[in-house]
PDB file of N, CA, C and O in Angstrom:
ATOM      1  N   MET A   1      16.910  10.615  -0.184  1.00  0.00           N
ATOM      2  CA  MET A   1      17.538  11.294  -1.336  1.00  0.00           C
ATOM      3  C   MET A   1      16.487  11.594  -2.327  1.00  0.00           C
ATOM      4  O   MET A   1      15.765  10.663  -2.684  1.00  0.00           O
ATOM      5  N   GLU A   2      16.313  12.744  -2.806  1.00  0.00           N
ATOM      6  CA  GLU A   2      15.317  13.043  -3.715  1.00  0.00           C
ATOM      7  C   GLU A   2      15.874  13.219  -5.111  1.00  0.00           C
ATOM      8  O   GLU A   2      16.801  14.012  -5.277  1.00  0.00           O
ATOM      9  N   THR A   3      15.415  12.593  -6.042  1.00  0.00           N
ATOM     10  CA  THR A   3      15.921  12.739  -7.448  1.00  0.00           C
ATOM     11  C   THR A   3      15.168  13.718  -8.185  1.00  0.00           C
ATOM     12  O   THR A   3      14.076  14.091  -7.758  1.00  0.00           O
ATOM     13  N   TYR A   4      15.684  14.196  -9.321  1.00  0.00           N
ATOM     14  CA  TYR A   4      14.834  15.205 -10.133  1.00  0.00           C
ATOM     15  C   TYR A   4      13.596  14.525 -10.642  1.00  0.00           C
ATOM     16  O   TYR A   4      12.584  15.223 -10.707  1.00  0.00           O
ATOM     17  N   THR A   5      13.518  13.199 -11.034  1.00  0.00           N
ATOM     18  CA  THR A   5      12.360  12.541 -11.375  1.00  0.00           C
ATOM     19  C   THR A   5      11.376  12.462 -10.222  1.00  0.00           C
ATOM     20  O   THR A   5      10.179  12.652 -10.435  1.00  0.00           O
ATOM     21  N   TRP A   6      11.816  12.202  -9.062  1.00  0.00           N
ATOM     22  CA  TRP A   6      10.869  12.015  -7.940  1.00  0.00           C
ATOM     23  C   TRP A   6      10.170  13.382  -7.641  1.00  0.00           C
ATOM     24  O   TRP A   6       8.955  13.490  -7.471  1.00  0.00           O
ATOM     25  N   SER A   7      11.085  14.437  -7.594  1.00  0.00           N
ATOM     26  CA  SER A   7      10.663  15.827  -7.359  1.00  0.00           C
ATOM     27  C   SER A   7       9.624  16.234  -8.482  1.00  0.00           C
ATOM     28  O   SER A   7       8.621  16.872  -8.161  1.00  0.00           O
ATOM     29  N   TYR A   8       9.837  15.900  -9.685  1.00  0.00           N
ATOM     30  CA  TYR A   8       8.993  16.208 -10.830  1.00  0.00           C
ATOM     31  C   TYR A   8       7.615  15.446 -10.559  1.00  0.00           C
ATOM     32  O   TYR A   8       6.554  16.053 -10.700  1.00  0.00           O
ATOM     33  N   LEU A   9       7.645  14.240 -10.206  1.00  0.00           N
ATOM     34  CA  LEU A   9       6.356  13.577 -10.028  1.00  0.00           C
ATOM     35  C   LEU A   9       5.580  14.057  -8.882  1.00  0.00           C
ATOM     36  O   LEU A   9       4.350  14.065  -8.938  1.00  0.00           O
ATOM     37  N   LYS A  10       6.224  14.461  -7.837  1.00  0.00           N
ATOM     38  CA  LYS A  10       5.497  15.003  -6.685  1.00  0.00           C
ATOM     39  C   LYS A  10       4.973  16.349  -7.148  1.00  0.00           C
ATOM     40  O   LYS A  10       3.843  16.726  -6.840  1.00  0.00           O
ATOM     41  N   LYS A  11       5.843  17.106  -7.925  1.00  0.00           N
ATOM     42  CA  LYS A  11       5.224  18.405  -8.262  1.00  0.00           C
ATOM     43  C   LYS A  11       4.054  18.432  -9.251  1.00  0.00           C
ATOM     44  O   LYS A  11       3.136  19.251  -9.218  1.00  0.00           O
ATOM     45  N   TYR A  12       4.204  17.403 -10.163  1.00  0.00           N
ATOM     46  CA  TYR A  12       3.088  17.225 -11.157  1.00  0.00           C
ATOM     47  C   TYR A  12       2.573  15.729 -11.150  1.00  0.00           C
ATOM     48  O   TYR A  12       2.982  14.876 -11.937  1.00  0.00           O
ATOM     49  N   PRO A  13       1.645  15.517 -10.186  1.00  0.00           N
ATOM     50  CA  PRO A  13       1.292  14.059  -9.936  1.00  0.00           C
ATOM     51  C   PRO A  13       0.537  13.501 -11.180  1.00  0.00           C
ATOM     52  O   PRO A  13       0.509  12.298 -11.443  1.00  0.00           O
ATOM     53  N   LYS A  14      -0.062  14.446 -11.909  1.00  0.00           N
ATOM     54  CA  LYS A  14      -0.910  14.013 -13.101  1.00  0.00           C
ATOM     55  C   LYS A  14       0.002  13.313 -14.178  1.00  0.00           C
ATOM     56  O   LYS A  14      -0.410  12.441 -14.943  1.00  0.00           O
ATOM     57  N   GLN A  15       1.272  13.790 -14.147  1.00  0.00           N
ATOM     58  CA  GLN A  15       2.261  13.327 -15.168  1.00  0.00           C
ATOM     59  C   GLN A  15       2.636  11.865 -14.911  1.00  0.00           C
ATOM     60  O   GLN A  15       3.085  11.178 -15.828  1.00  0.00           O
ATOM     61  N   THR A  16       2.458  11.383 -13.683  1.00  0.00           N
ATOM     62  CA  THR A  16       2.772  10.025 -13.284  1.00  0.00           C
ATOM     63  C   THR A  16       2.139   8.979 -14.176  1.00  0.00           C
ATOM     64  O   THR A  16       2.806   8.002 -14.517  1.00  0.00           O
ATOM     65  N   LYS A  17       0.968   9.123 -14.546  1.00  0.00           N
ATOM     66  CA  LYS A  17       0.177   8.292 -15.416  1.00  0.00           C
ATOM     67  C   LYS A  17       0.770   8.274 -16.784  1.00  0.00           C
ATOM     68  O   LYS A  17       0.820   7.200 -17.383  1.00  0.00           O
ATOM     69  N   ARG A  18       1.243   9.407 -17.354  1.00  0.00           N
ATOM     70  CA  ARG A  18       1.687   9.445 -18.609  1.00  0.00           C
ATOM     71  C   ARG A  18       3.212   8.800 -18.645  1.00  0.00           C
ATOM     72  O   ARG A  18       3.608   8.118 -19.590  1.00  0.00           O
ATOM     73  N   LEU A  19       3.888   9.067 -17.654  1.00  0.00           N
ATOM     74  CA  LEU A  19       5.321   8.603 -17.663  1.00  0.00           C
ATOM     75  C   LEU A  19       5.404   7.049 -17.177  1.00  0.00           C
ATOM     76  O   LEU A  19       6.142   6.257 -17.763  1.00  0.00           O
ATOM     77  N   LEU A  20       4.685   6.706 -16.188  1.00  0.00           N
ATOM     78  CA  LEU A  20       4.811   5.308 -15.683  1.00  0.00           C
ATOM     79  C   LEU A  20       3.723   4.392 -15.996  1.00  0.00           C
ATOM     80  O   LEU A  20       3.878   3.182 -15.829  1.00  0.00           O
ATOM     81  N   GLY A  21       2.526   4.925 -16.481  1.00  0.00           N
ATOM     82  CA  GLY A  21       1.469   4.109 -16.745  1.00  0.00           C
ATOM     83  C   GLY A  21       0.635   3.694 -15.573  1.00  0.00           C
ATOM     84  O   GLY A  21      -0.179   2.773 -15.624  1.00  0.00           O
ATOM     85  N   ILE A  22       0.884   4.427 -14.509  1.00  0.00           N
ATOM     86  CA  ILE A  22       0.063   4.199 -13.195  1.00  0.00           C
ATOM     87  C   ILE A  22      -0.192   5.597 -12.670  1.00  0.00           C
ATOM     88  O   ILE A  22       0.657   6.471 -12.843  1.00  0.00           O
ATOM     89  N   ASP A  23      -1.335   5.843 -12.030  1.00  0.00           N
ATOM     90  CA  ASP A  23      -1.587   7.122 -11.440  1.00  0.00           C
ATOM     91  C   ASP A  23      -0.833   7.233 -10.154  1.00  0.00           C
ATOM     92  O   ASP A  23      -0.249   6.275  -9.648  1.00  0.00           O
ATOM     93  N   ASP A  24      -0.868   8.521  -9.607  1.00  0.00           N
ATOM     94  CA  ASP A  24      -0.037   8.780  -8.417  1.00  0.00           C
ATOM     95  C   ASP A  24      -0.416   8.009  -7.215  1.00  0.00           C
ATOM     96  O   ASP A  24       0.452   7.682  -6.406  1.00  0.00           O
ATOM     97  N   ASN A  25      -1.727   7.683  -7.040  1.00  0.00           N
ATOM     98  CA  ASN A  25      -2.158   6.919  -5.907  1.00  0.00           C
ATOM     99  C   ASN A  25      -1.609   5.547  -5.956  1.00  0.00           C
ATOM    100  O   ASN A  25      -1.184   4.992  -4.943  1.00  0.00           O
ATOM    101  N   GLN A  26      -1.615   4.917  -7.291  1.00  0.00           N
ATOM    102  CA  GLN A  26      -1.004   3.682  -7.425  1.00  0.00           C
ATOM    103  C   GLN A  26       0.512   3.654  -7.055  1.00  0.00           C
ATOM    104  O   GLN A  26       1.029   2.778  -6.362  1.00  0.00           O
ATOM    105  N   LEU A  27       1.166   4.731  -7.608  1.00  0.00           N
ATOM    106  CA  LEU A  27       2.648   4.800  -7.269  1.00  0.00           C
ATOM    107  C   LEU A  27       2.785   4.833  -5.725  1.00  0.00           C
ATOM    108  O   LEU A  27       3.518   4.023  -5.157  1.00  0.00           O
ATOM    109  N   GLU A  28       2.138   5.690  -5.104  1.00  0.00           N
ATOM    110  CA  GLU A  28       2.251   5.690  -3.610  1.00  0.00           C
ATOM    111  C   GLU A  28       1.972   4.406  -2.887  1.00  0.00           C
ATOM    112  O   GLU A  28       2.576   4.119  -1.854  1.00  0.00           O
ATOM    113  N   GLN A  29       0.991   3.571  -3.467  1.00  0.00           N
ATOM    114  CA  GLN A  29       0.761   2.201  -2.875  1.00  0.00           C
ATOM    115  C   GLN A  29       1.881   1.391  -3.217  1.00  0.00           C
ATOM    116  O   GLN A  29       2.305   0.594  -2.381  1.00  0.00           O
ATOM    117  N   LEU A  30       2.433   1.494  -4.373  1.00  0.00           N
ATOM    118  CA  LEU A  30       3.584   0.615  -4.779  1.00  0.00           C
ATOM    119  C   LEU A  30       4.788   0.927  -3.936  1.00  0.00           C
ATOM    120  O   LEU A  30       5.471   0.003  -3.494  1.00  0.00           O
ATOM    121  N   ILE A  31       5.077   2.167  -3.695  1.00  0.00           N
ATOM    122  CA  ILE A  31       6.235   2.484  -2.841  1.00  0.00           C
ATOM    123  C   ILE A  31       5.960   2.032  -1.425  1.00  0.00           C
ATOM    124  O   ILE A  31       6.887   1.535  -0.785  1.00  0.00           O
ATOM    125  N   ALA A  32       4.833   2.156  -0.915  1.00  0.00           N
ATOM    126  CA  ALA A  32       4.514   1.717   0.541  1.00  0.00           C
ATOM    127  C   ALA A  32       4.569   0.247   0.555  1.00  0.00           C
ATOM    128  O   ALA A  32       4.963  -0.267   1.602  1.00  0.00           O
ATOM    129  N   LEU A  33       4.244  -0.515  -0.421  1.00  0.00           N
ATOM    130  CA  LEU A  33       4.434  -2.009  -0.541  1.00  0.00           C
ATOM    131  C   LEU A  33       5.864  -2.268  -0.589  1.00  0.00           C
ATOM    132  O   LEU A  33       6.330  -3.177   0.099  1.00  0.00           O
ATOM    133  N   GLY A  34       6.662  -1.501  -1.393  1.00  0.00           N
ATOM    134  CA  GLY A  34       8.082  -1.860  -1.483  1.00  0.00           C
ATOM    135  C   GLY A  34       8.742  -1.595  -0.044  1.00  0.00           C
ATOM    136  O   GLY A  34       9.542  -2.418   0.403  1.00  0.00           O
ATOM    137  N   LYS A  35       8.436  -0.558   0.607  1.00  0.00           N
ATOM    138  CA  LYS A  35       8.893  -0.313   1.937  1.00  0.00           C
ATOM    139  C   LYS A  35       8.589  -1.485   2.877  1.00  0.00           C
ATOM    140  O   LYS A  35       9.455  -1.942   3.623  1.00  0.00           O
ATOM    141  N   LEU A  36       7.306  -1.973   2.822  1.00  0.00           N
ATOM    142  CA  LEU A  36       6.971  -3.002   3.687  1.00  0.00           C
ATOM    143  C   LEU A  36       7.778  -4.251   3.419  1.00  0.00           C
ATOM    144  O   LEU A  36       8.283  -4.876   4.352  1.00  0.00           O
ATOM    145  N   LEU A  37       7.898  -4.597   2.251  1.00  0.00           N
ATOM    146  CA  LEU A  37       8.623  -5.711   1.869  1.00  0.00           C
ATOM    147  C   LEU A  37      10.105  -5.597   2.284  1.00  0.00           C
ATOM    148  O   LEU A  37      10.721  -6.560   2.742  1.00  0.00           O
ATOM    149  N   HIS A  38      10.637  -4.405   2.107  1.00  0.00           N
ATOM    150  CA  HIS A  38      11.983  -4.156   2.512  1.00  0.00           C
ATOM    151  C   HIS A  38      12.220  -4.451   3.999  1.00  0.00           C
ATOM    152  O   HIS A  38      13.183  -5.108   4.395  1.00  0.00           O
ATOM    153  N   GLN A  39      11.241  -3.903   4.829  1.00  0.00           N
ATOM    154  CA  GLN A  39      11.339  -4.181   6.276  1.00  0.00           C
ATOM    155  C   GLN A  39      11.216  -5.587   6.615  1.00  0.00           C
ATOM    156  O   GLN A  39      11.937  -6.046   7.501  1.00  0.00           O
ATOM    157  N   LYS A  40      10.206  -6.469   5.878  1.00  0.00           N
ATOM    158  CA  LYS A  40      10.205  -7.815   6.265  1.00  0.00           C
ATOM    159  C   LYS A  40      11.490  -8.493   5.853  1.00  0.00           C
ATOM    160  O   LYS A  40      11.929  -9.393   6.569  1.00  0.00           O
ATOM    161  N   LYS A  41      12.094  -8.151   4.810  1.00  0.00           N
ATOM    162  CA  LYS A  41      13.371  -8.849   4.329  1.00  0.00           C
ATOM    163  C   LYS A  41      14.457  -8.535   5.347  1.00  0.00           C
ATOM    164  O   LYS A  41      15.259  -9.377   5.753  1.00  0.00           O
ATOM    165  N   LYS A  42      14.421  -7.175   5.758  1.00  0.00           N
ATOM    166  CA  LYS A  42      15.460  -6.885   6.976  1.00  0.00           C
ATOM    167  C   LYS A  42      15.253  -7.779   8.080  1.00  0.00           C
ATOM    168  O   LYS A  42      16.219  -8.416   8.499  1.00  0.00           O
ATOM    169  N   LYS A  43      14.057  -7.918   8.637  1.00  0.00           N
ATOM    170  CA  LYS A  43      13.735  -8.729   9.761  1.00  0.00           C
ATOM    171  C   LYS A  43      14.104 -10.233   9.571  1.00  0.00           C
ATOM    172  O   LYS A  43      14.638 -10.898  10.459  1.00  0.00           O
ATOM    173  N   ARG A  44      13.783 -10.698   8.374  1.00  0.00           N
ATOM    174  CA  ARG A  44      14.134 -12.057   8.090  1.00  0.00           C
ATOM    175  C   ARG A  44      15.632 -12.329   8.029  1.00  0.00           C
ATOM    176  O   ARG A  44      16.134 -13.362   8.472  1.00  0.00           O
ATOM    177  N   THR A  45      16.351 -11.287   7.424  1.00  0.00           N
ATOM    178  CA  THR A  45      17.884 -11.385   7.340  1.00  0.00           C
ATOM    179  C   THR A  45      18.357 -11.383   8.789  1.00  0.00           C
ATOM    180  O   THR A  45      19.221 -12.178   9.161  1.00  0.00           O
ATOM    181  N   LYS A  46      17.796 -10.492   9.611  1.00  0.00           N
ATOM    182  CA  LYS A  46      18.353 -10.346  11.013  1.00  0.00           C
ATOM    183  C   LYS A  46      18.128 -11.690  11.775  1.00  0.00           C
ATOM    184  O   LYS A  46      18.967 -12.157  12.546  1.00  0.00           O
ATOM    185  N   LYS A  47      16.981 -12.247  11.506  1.00  0.00           N
ATOM    186  CA  LYS A  47      16.537 -13.509  12.187  1.00  0.00           C
ATOM    187  C   LYS A  47      17.592 -14.661  11.843  1.00  0.00           C
ATOM    188  O   LYS A  47      18.092 -15.416  12.677  1.00  0.00           O
ATOM    189  N   GLN A  48      17.840 -14.662  10.470  1.00  0.00           N
ATOM    190  CA  GLN A  48      18.797 -15.656   9.971  1.00  0.00           C
ATOM    191  C   GLN A  48      20.172 -15.439  10.593  1.00  0.00           C
ATOM    192  O   GLN A  48      20.829 -16.406  10.977  1.00  0.00           O
ATOM    193  N   LYS A  49      20.614 -14.207  10.699  1.00  0.00           N
ATOM    194  CA  LYS A  49      21.883 -13.895  11.239  1.00  0.00           C
ATOM    195  C   LYS A  49      22.035 -14.401  12.655  1.00  0.00           C
ATOM    196  O   LYS A  49      23.028 -15.018  13.041  1.00  0.00           O
ATOM    197  N   LEU A  50      20.903 -14.075  13.467  1.00  0.00           N
ATOM    198  CA  LEU A  50      20.918 -14.472  14.815  1.00  0.00           C
ATOM    199  C   LEU A  50      20.863 -16.020  15.007  1.00  0.00           C
ATOM    200  O   LEU A  50      21.378 -16.538  15.998  1.00  0.00           O
ATOM    201  N   GLU A  51      20.267 -16.708  14.098  1.00  0.00           N
ATOM    202  CA  GLU A  51      20.131 -18.261  14.178  1.00  0.00           C
ATOM    203  C   GLU A  51      21.538 -18.823  13.855  1.00  0.00           C
ATOM    204  O   GLU A  51      21.969 -19.832  14.413  1.00  0.00           O
ATOM    205  N   LEU A  52      22.255 -18.100  12.897  1.00  0.00           N
ATOM    206  CA  LEU A  52      23.634 -18.629  12.508  1.00  0.00           C
ATOM    207  C   LEU A  52      24.540 -18.401  13.737  1.00  0.00           C
ATOM    208  O   LEU A  52      25.331 -19.246  14.157  1.00  0.00           O
ATOM    209  N   ILE A  53      24.352 -17.185  14.269  1.00  0.00           N
ATOM    210  CA  ILE A  53      25.354 -16.904  15.542  1.00  0.00           C
ATOM    211  C   ILE A  53      25.044 -17.875  16.610  1.00  0.00           C
ATOM    212  O   ILE A  53      25.977 -18.347  17.259  1.00  0.00           O
ATOM    213  N   ASN A  54      23.726 -18.249  16.875  1.00  0.00           N
ATOM    214  CA  ASN A  54      23.489 -19.181  17.910  1.00  0.00           C
ATOM    215  C   ASN A  54      24.013 -20.589  17.668  1.00  0.00           C
ATOM    216  O   ASN A  54      24.399 -21.328  18.574  1.00  0.00           O
ATOM    217  N   LEU A  55      23.997 -20.917  16.308  1.00  0.00           N
ATOM    218  CA  LEU A  55      24.419 -22.319  15.855  1.00  0.00           C
ATOM    219  C   LEU A  55      25.905 -22.295  16.063  1.00  0.00           C
ATOM    220  O   LEU A  55      26.439 -23.238  16.647  1.00  0.00           O
ATOM    221  N   VAL A  56      26.613 -21.271  15.619  1.00  0.00           N
ATOM    222  CA  VAL A  56      28.082 -21.250  15.806  1.00  0.00           C
ATOM    223  C   VAL A  56      28.535 -21.299  17.230  1.00  0.00           C
ATOM    224  O   VAL A  56      29.578 -21.871  17.548  1.00  0.00           O
ATOM    225  N   ARG A  57      27.764 -20.708  18.074  1.00  0.00           N
ATOM    226  CA  ARG A  57      27.876 -20.778  19.557  1.00  0.00           C
ATOM    227  C   ARG A  57      27.841 -22.090  20.084  1.00  0.00           C
ATOM    228  O   ARG A  57      28.733 -22.604  20.759  1.00  0.00           O
ATOM    229  N   GLU A  58      26.724 -22.631  19.730  1.00  0.00           N
ATOM    230  CA  GLU A  58      26.535 -24.104  20.117  1.00  0.00           C
ATOM    231  C   GLU A  58      27.726 -25.027  19.572  1.00  0.00           C
ATOM    232  O   GLU A  58      28.138 -25.882  20.357  1.00  0.00           O
ATOM    233  N   VAL A  59      28.245 -24.953  18.467  1.00  0.00           N
ATOM    234  CA  VAL A  59      29.198 -25.703  18.014  1.00  0.00           C
ATOM    235  C   VAL A  59      30.502 -25.462  18.767  1.00  0.00           C
ATOM    236  O   VAL A  59      31.262 -26.408  18.976  1.00  0.00           O
ATOM    237  N   HIS A  60      30.771 -24.295  19.160  1.00  0.00           N
ATOM    238  CA  HIS A  60      31.875 -23.928  19.924  1.00  0.00           C
ATOM    239  C   HIS A  60      31.882 -24.378  21.367  1.00  0.00           C
ATOM    240  O   HIS A  60      32.917 -24.559  22.007  1.00  0.00           O
ATOM    241  N   LEU A  61      30.628 -24.549  21.849  1.00  0.00           N
ATOM    242  CA  LEU A  61      30.526 -25.016  23.148  1.00  0.00           C
ATOM    243  C   LEU A  61      30.726 -26.582  23.470  1.00  0.00           C
ATOM    244  O   LEU A  61      30.874 -27.049  24.599  1.00  0.00           O
ATOM    245  N   TYR A  62      30.701 -27.294  22.271  1.00  0.00           N
ATOM    246  CA  TYR A  62      30.905 -28.801  22.379  1.00  0.00           C
ATOM    247  C   TYR A  62      32.255 -29.140  21.847  1.00  0.00           C
ATOM    248  O   TYR A  62      32.637 -30.310  21.835  1.00  0.00           O
TER     249      TYR A  62
END
């Protein structure tokens, strides 16, 4: 989903510094880092869910 602000920043990358205090390269790095952290969190959550499911299965077996 593309917002007006995101469209504007992509169209006028030099305005990123004025509006956000970081240049467009720093913004792209920040977005990439955010995406990476989001993926790590999703993996960790999935692992925790699987561990919980396995624990529940073990309890029901006994």
